[in-house]
C-alpha positions in Angstrom: 61.8 -14.3 24.3 62.4 -14.1 20.4 60.3 -10.7 20.5 62.5 -9.3 23.2 65.7 -10.0 21.2 64.0 -8.4 18.1 63.3 -5.4 19.9 66.8 -5.3 21.3 68.0 -5.5 17.5 65.8 -2.8 16.5 67.5 -0.4 19.3 70.8 -1.5 17.9 69.5 -0.4 14.3 68.1 2.9 15.9 71.4 3.9 17.7 73.1 3.2 14.6 70.7 5.4 12.6 71.1 8.3 15.2 75.3 7.9 15.1 75.1 8.4 11.5 74.1 11.9 11.6 77.8 12.7 12.4 78.6 11.9 8.6 77.7 13.9 5.6 74.8 13.1 3.7 75.3 12.8 -0.2 72.3 12.6 -2.3 72.3 12.4 -6.2 69.6 12.6 -9.1 69.7 12.3 -12.6 66.9 13.2 -15.2 66.4 12.6 -18.9 63.8 14.0 -21.1 62.5 15.2 -24.3 62.0 19.2 -24.3 59.9 21.1 -26.9 60.1 25.1 -26.9 58.3 27.1 -28.8 58.4 30.3 -27.0 58.1 33.9 -28.4 61.6 35.8 -27.6 60.7 39.1 -29.1 58.0 40.6 -30.7 58.1 40.2 -34.4 60.7 37.7 -34.1 60.1 34.0 -35.1 59.5 31.3 -32.5 62.4 29.2 -31.3 60.4 25.9 -31.9 63.3 23.8 -30.9 63.3 20.2 -30.0 66.1 18.8 -27.8 67.0 15.7 -25.8 68.3 16.9 -22.2 70.2 14.5 -19.5 70.8 16.3 -16.1 72.5 15.1 -13.1 72.8 16.8 -9.6 74.9 15.8 -6.5 74.5 17.5 -3.0 76.9 17.3 -0.4 75.5 18.4 3.1 77.0 18.3 6.4 75.7 19.8 9.7 78.9 20.8 11.5 77.3 22.1 14.7 73.9 20.6 15.7 73.1 21.0 19.5 70.4 18.3 19.3 72.5 15.4 17.5 74.3 14.3 20.6 71.4 14.1 22.7 69.6 12.0 20.3 72.6 9.7 19.7 72.6 9.3 23.7 68.9 8.8 23.9 69.3 5.9 21.5 72.1 4.5 23.4 70.0 4.3 26.6 67.0 3.1 24.7 69.4 0.2 23.6 70.5 -0.6 27.1 66.9 -0.6 28.2 66.0 -3.2 25.2 69.1 -5.2 26.4 67.6 -5.5 30.0 64.2 -6.3 28.5 66.0 -9.2 26.7 67.5 -10.3 30.1 64.4 -10.2 32.0 62.8 -12.5 29.1 65.6 -14.8 29.5 65.1 -15.1 33.2 61.4 -15.8 32.7 62.0 -18.4 30.3 64.6 -19.9 32.7 62.0 -19.8 35.3 59.5 -21.6 33.5 61.9 -24.2 31.9 63.0 -25.1 35.5 59.4 -25.4 36.9 58.5 -27.7 34.2 61.9 -29.6 34.7 60.9 -30.3 38.1 57.5 -30.9 37.4 58.5 -33.5 35.0 61.1 -35.1 37.3 58.1 -35.2 40.1 56.2 -37.1 37.4 58.5 -39.6 37.3 58.9 -40.3 40.9 55.2 -40.3 41.1 55.1 -43.0 38.5 57.7 -45.1 40.6 55.6 -44.3 43.7 52.4 -45.7 41.9 54.4 -48.8 40.8 55.1 -49.4 44.6 51.5 -49.3 45.3 50.6 -51.6 42.6 53.4 -54.0 44.1 51.9 -53.6 47.4 48.5 -54.3 46.3 49.3 -57.5 44.4 51.2 -58.7 47.5 48.2 -58.2 49.5 45.8 -60.1 47.1 48.4 -63.1 47.2 48.2 -63.0 50.9 44.5 -62.6 51.4 44.2 -65.8 48.6 46.5 -67.6 51.0 44.6 -66.6 54.1 41.4 -67.7 52.4 42.8 -70.8 51.4 43.9 -71.3 55.1 40.3 -70.9 56.0 41.4 -67.8 58.4 39.8 -65.0 56.3 36.4 -64.5 54.2 36.3 -64.7 50.5 35.3 -61.2 50.4 38.9 -60.2 51.4 40.1 -61.6 48.3 37.5 -59.6 46.1 38.4 -56.2 48.0 42.0 -57.0 47.2 41.4 -57.7 43.7 39.5 -54.2 43.5 42.5 -52.5 45.0 44.9 -54.3 42.4 42.7 -52.8 39.4 42.1 -49.5 41.0 46.3 -49.5 41.5 46.9 -50.4 37.8 44.5 -47.7 36.5 46.4 -45.1 39.2 49.6 -46.1 37.4 48.5 -45.9 33.9 47.4 -42.1 34.7 50.4 -41.5 36.4 52.1 -42.7 33.1 50.0 -40.4 31.2 50.7 -37.2 33.3 54.6 -38.0 33.0 54.4 -38.2 29.3 52.4 -34.9 29.5 55.1 -33.3 31.8 57.7 -34.3 29.2 55.7 -32.7 26.3 55.5 -29.5 28.4 58.9 -29.5 29.1 60.0 -29.8 25.4 57.7 -26.9 24.4 59.3 -24.7 27.2 62.8 -25.6 25.7 61.9 -24.4 22.2 61.3 -28.1 21.0 58.1 -29.7 19.3 55.8 -30.7 21.9 55.8 -34.3 20.5 59.4 -34.5 21.0 59.2 -35.6 24.4 62.1 -34.6 26.8 63.2 -36.3 29.8 64.8 -34.7 32.8 68.3 -35.9 33.6 67.3 -36.0 37.4 63.9 -36.0 39.2 64.9 -32.9 41.4 67.5 -30.2 41.6 69.3 -28.2 44.0 69.7 -24.3 44.0 72.5 -22.4 45.6 72.7 -18.7 46.8 69.3 -18.5 47.8 68.7 -15.3 50.2 68.2 -16.1 54.0 66.2 -13.4 54.8 63.3 -11.3 53.2 65.7 -8.2 53.8 68.4 -9.6 51.9 66.0 -11.0 49.0 64.8 -7.7 48.5 68.3 -6.1 48.3 69.8 -8.3 46.0 66.4 -8.0 43.9 66.9 -4.3 43.7 70.4 -4.8 42.7 70.3 -7.5 40.2 66.7 -7.5 38.4 67.2 -6.4 34.8 63.7 -4.9 34.9 64.9 -2.1 37.2 68.1 -1.5 35.0 65.8 -1.2 32.0 63.5 1.1 33.8 66.5 3.4 34.7 67.6 3.3 31.1 64.2 4.2 30.1 64.3 7.2 32.3 67.8 8.1 31.1 66.7 8.0 27.2 63.7 10.4 28.0 65.9 12.7 29.8 68.4 12.7 26.6 64.9 13.2 24.6 64.4 16.1 26.5 67.7 17.5 26.1 67.4 16.9 22.4 64.2 18.9 21.9 65.5 21.8 23.9 68.8 21.6 21.6 66.4 22.0 18.4 65.5 25.4 19.5 69.3 26.5 18.6 70.6 27.4 15.2 72.4 24.6 13.1 75.5 25.4 11.2 76.9 23.5 8.4 78.2 23.4 5.0 77.1 22.6 1.6 77.9 21.8 -1.8 76.3 21.3 -5.1 77.2 20.2 -8.5 75.5 20.1 -11.7 76.2 18.3 -15.1 73.8 18.6 -17.9 74.0 17.8 -21.7 71.6 18.8 -24.4 71.1 17.7 -27.9 69.4 20.0 -30.1 67.5 17.9 -32.9 65.5 21.2 -34.6 65.4 24.8 -34.3 67.5 26.9 -32.1 69.3 26.0 -29.0 72.5 25.5 -27.2 74.1 22.0 -27.8 76.7 20.2 -25.8 77.5 19.8 -22.1 77.4 22.2 -19.1 78.9 22.3 -15.8 77.9 24.2 -12.6 79.1 23.9 -9.0 78.7 25.9 -5.8 79.6 25.5 -2.3 78.9 27.5 1.0 78.0 27.8 4.6 74.7 28.0 6.1 73.2 28.9 9.6 69.4 27.6 10.0 67.3 28.5 12.7 63.7 27.1 13.7 63.1 29.7 16.3 59.7 30.9 15.0 58.2 27.4 14.8 55.8 27.1 18.0 56.1 23.2 17.9 59.9 23.2 18.2 59.4 24.9 21.5 56.6 22.8 22.7 58.5 19.7 22.3 60.4 20.3 25.3 57.6 20.2 27.4 56.3 16.9 25.7 59.4 15.6 26.4 59.8 16.6 30.1 56.7 15.3 31.1 57.6 11.9 29.1 60.7 11.7 31.7 58.7 12.2 34.4 56.3 9.6 33.5 59.4 7.3 32.8 60.6 8.1 36.4 57.5 7.2 38.1 57.4 4.0 36.3 60.7 3.3 37.4 59.6 3.6 41.2 56.7 1.6 40.6 58.8 -1.0 39.3 61.3 -0.8 41.9 58.4 -1.1 44.6 57.0 -4.2 42.6 60.5 -6.0 42.5 61.3 -5.6 46.2 57.5 -6.8 47.0 57.6 -9.8 44.5 61.1 -10.9 46.1 59.7 -10.9 49.8 56.6 -12.8 48.8 58.6 -15.4 46.9 60.7 -15.7 49.9 58.0 -16.4 52.4 56.5 -18.8 49.5 59.7 -20.8 50.1 59.5 -20.7 53.7 56.1 -22.2 53.4 57.1 -25.0 51.0 59.9 -25.9 53.7 57.5 -26.0 56.2 55.2 -28.2 54.0 57.8 -30.5 53.3 59.1 -31.1 57.1 55.0 -31.7 57.7 55.2 -34.3 54.8 58.3 -36.2 56.2 57.0 -36.1 59.7 53.5 -37.5 58.5 55.2 -40.1 56.2 57.3 -41.6 58.6 54.4 -42.1 61.0 52.0 -43.5 58.3 54.9 -45.9 57.7 54.9 -47.2 61.3 51.2 -47.6 61.0 51.1 -49.4 57.6 53.8 -51.8 58.9 51.8 -52.6 62.2 48.7 -53.0 60.4 50.4 -55.2 57.8 51.6 -57.6 60.6 48.4 -57.5 62.7 46.4 -58.6 59.2 49.3 -61.4 58.4 48.8 -62.6 62.4 44.9 -63.0 61.5 44.5 -59.9 64.3 43.6 -57.0 62.1 40.9 -56.7 59.3 41.8 -56.1 55.8 39.6 -52.8 55.9 42.2 -51.6 58.5 45.0 -52.7 56.3 43.7 -51.0 53.3 43.1 -48.0 55.3 46.6 -47.9 56.6 48.0 -48.4 53.2 45.8 -45.5 51.7 47.1 -43.1 54.4 50.8 -44.0 53.8 50.3 -43.8 50.2 49.0 -40.2 50.1 51.6 -39.1 52.6 54.2 -40.7 50.0 52.5 -38.5 47.3 52.7 -35.8 49.3 56.1 -35.8 50.3 57.1 -35.8 46.9 55.0 -33.1 45.9 56.3 -31.0 48.8 59.8 -31.4 47.3 58.7 -30.5 44.3 57.0 -27.4 45.6 60.1 -26.6 47.6 62.6 -26.7 44.5 60.2 -24.7 42.5 59.8 -22.3 45.1 63.5 -21.9 45.6 63.7 -21.5 41.8 61.0 -18.7 41.9 62.9 -16.6 44.5 66.1 -16.9 42.5 64.0 -15.3 39.6 62.7 -12.6 41.6 66.0 -11.9 43.0 67.8 -11.9 39.5 69.9 -14.6 40.1 68.4 -17.9 38.5 70.6 -17.5 35.3 73.6 -16.3 36.7 
């Protein structure tokens, strides 16, 4: 985004430079030096043989009162500035969607840590229950060993989840322009997005209306059209006025010469025409071809933007379906897990059956968390594809 901002400032400077062509140009030059003159003026007459110190100053004022190409060059620079401004908006959209995705991933990482803590708590409870059942003589000591293994596995899973959480915080800090070691914790574990298009047709329409890339492409076409007008305008004569003034001073140190100051000045109007320069006539064709290329690129950008918005819409629909599936599977897994836990405590079921139900329920919880995260990310990506995320 910083590069896009620098390019926008460059376009602003270029526009100011072109607008400066309306003002007259004033140039000055000063020279100072030593002059030795040993010319023969007339045959038989001694040489001048003079030495002098000369100081001279020139000042020229030039103003092009009529330049057909000047207005088009200014319009082209303004259109280019608008194009770079649209590029800056697009860069902000890209940065925003990246930051939103990393924000949601960091929030989901915190939720997964809490889920791992829940799994560790349940494995610890199962270990305690297995100990009691073994002491009561209703279960084999193997159950205690297996329950201890599950506790160790849950402890290491929790440690890995915490590491992943810290990594997500570091990535979020980097996306926000902060040092990566300055961890940023999200204020919430999830986020809701409003204004999501309700159909693929609406998504494409909104994208075509709001995406800054399309506005930038249109401005680029306009800039090339103005550049073509400027190239054609250069074929016409330029009319202007020019004034020149000179001040000189000479100090003759030896020989014959003219001492003192001298002043000269002149002013007039001019008409300049480069009609016999073949390159001037060829520039129009080159500029017209460049404008046609820019128009084709604009059409391609419009097509790509529409396709991106429709694809993002269906990705969101897929994420919604996955979330509904994850919720339904979790509800069934929770019922199964409660039933198996009761059977084990009553001595009717084995520890392996309980652990199998626990694993299924744990995976279902993780999938639900990930599905919620993916749906929120898909919503942010759809809004970005429609140009509505930061508006």
